N, C-alpha and C positions, 0 to 999 in steps of 0.2 A: 679590618679586612675580613676577619673570621665571621663577624656579624653578618656581613653582606652575603657570604657563601651560605651561611646557615639560613638566612631568609630565602634565598633562591631555592635551597633544598626543600624548605617547608612549602613553598609555593608549588614546586614540582610534585611533591607528595600529595598535596591537596588536589591538584589538577588530575593526577592519576586516580585518586579516590573518586572524584566526581565522574570521570569518564567511565570507570569501572561500574559505578553505581548506575549510571545511565544505561550502560549496555546490559546490566543485569535485569533491568526492567523491560527490555524489549522482548516481545513475544513473536512467534511465527504462527500464522494461521493459513490453512489450506482452504482457499475459497471453494465453497460447495461441499466441503468434507471429502469423503471417499469418492463421491460422484464427480468431483472436479468442477471446472468452469463450464457450465452447460445451461440449457434452457431452464426457465423458472427458478433461477438461483437468487432472484432479487430479494427474497426474504431471509437469506442466509445470515446477514449481519445482526438480525434481531436478537436481543438478549446478550450480545457480546459487548465488552468494554475494550475499546481500542485506544492505544496511546500513540502519540507521535513517535516515530522510530520503529514501531512494530512493522513486521514484514508480512505482506500478503503474497501467497504462492498461488499462481494460476496454472493449473494442470489441464491441458486440452490437446487435441490434435490440431497442429498448425495448418493442416490442409482444410480443416472444417471451421476454424474459429480464429479470433485474435483478441487482444485486449487493448482498448484505447482509453487513456486517461483523458477525461473531458471536463469541461466546466459544468455547472449546474444547468445551464441552458442546453448544452449538448446532451446531458443526461435526460432531461425532461423531454426533449424533442427527438431523442435517438438520432442525433446527428454528430458528425465529427468536425468540430470547428477547425479552421486553418491553424496549423501549428501544434495540433494535439500530438502527444507522444503515442506511437503505435508500437505495441509489443507483439511478437509473432513467433517466439521460440517454442511455445508449448509447455514451457517450464519457467515462466516468468516470475521473478521475485521483485516486488515493488515495495519500497519503504514509504510508509504513510507520513504525511506532513500534518502538522497541527491544524485542526479545522476540518472542513469537509473535503472528502476525496470521492471522486465519481469515476466509474469505469463501465464501459460498454463493450459489446462485440459489434464491430461495424459491418459484418457480413449482412447482406440484405435480409431483412426480416428478423434477425436474431435478437436485437435489442427489443424490438416490439414484442417478442415472445418471452420477455422476462430475463434475457441474458444481459443484465446490468445490475450493478450494486452501488449503493451510496453508503459511505462509511465516514463517521465523524470520529476523529482522534483528538483526545484531550492532551 
């Protein structure tokens, strides 16, 4: 019986270590830096290395902008496909998933003016 409890304890400790290790690697990035989520921000991700689980913070005026998580097609065409997640608090925190992540502002003309980013997380 003692062996079973010891094994369960070891597994629990290992899981806690793995979770702690994963959380320690997550980073938080403010999209657009001090300027925030605004026009001509599409080049902001260049030179940055993103990981799945990292957090993107989008700071903006909700009366003037929003953030929409879109597909690659939506990103390229500056359209909001049906079912896209729309954020509109002005202080949105979005966790990156592994692979490609695409975000646009769906206010008329904003995406076309460079208010979109594509981020690849490893």
